[in-house]
N, C-alpha and C positions, 0 to 999 in steps of 0.2 A: 293059741296055736301050738301044735305038737312039734317035737323035734324033727319028725319026718317032714312035716309041712314046711318048717323053717329051712331044712336042708334042701328040699325041692325048690323053694323060692330062691335060696342062695344059688343053687346050680343054674337056674334059669337066668338070674341076674348076671351071674359070672359069665355064662355063655354069651349073653348079649354083649357084655363088656369085651370079651375076646373077639367077637364078630366085628364090633366097632373098631377095635384095635387093628384087626386085619385089613379093614377097609381104609383106615387112616394110613397104615403102612403102604398099602398099594397106591394110594393117592400121593403119598410122599415120593415114592419111587417114580411115578409118572411125572410129577412136578420136576423132579431132579433131571429126568431125561429131557423134558421140554426146555428147561433152563440151560442145560448143557448144550443143546442144539442151538439155542439162541446165542449163547456165549461164543460158539464157534462161528456163527454167521456175523455177529457184531460184537467185537471184543472191547466194548466200552467199559469204563470203570463201573458204571451202574450194573451192567450184566455180570461183571466179575464179582461184585459184592453179592448179588443175588445167588450166584453159583456157590460162593463160599457159605452163605447162610443155608442154602438148600443141602449142601453136602453134610452139614451137621445134623440135620433132622433125622435121618435114619439111625444115626448113633444114639440120639436122645430117645427115640422110640424103642430101640433095643434094650435100653436100661429099664424100661417099664416091665419087661417080662419077669425079672426076679421079684419086682414089687407085686405083680399079680399073683405069683406063686406064694409069696409070703402072706398076702392078704387071704388067699384061699386057705392056707394052713391055719392062720389065726381064727378065722371064722368057723372052720370046721371044728377046731378045738373047743370054741365057745359053745357051739351047738351040742357037742357031745357031753359037755359038762353040765349043761342046763337040764 
């Protein structure tokens, strides 16, 4: 495989990864909204626990963005040097 083919394959895979990340972020936001509504309707301990867990998910997902960018940088460097 040539460097150009490797790079094109990487770009395709990385794009798919970012699309999946976007879908996951969107799902996390919808889940948080649903759980927030449920916690307002029924403020049981279980719903409060779910709301607390759901409120952490967007923060965790945001931490992946720098990792994606670092991964992209490392792979592009490897492709250029080979």
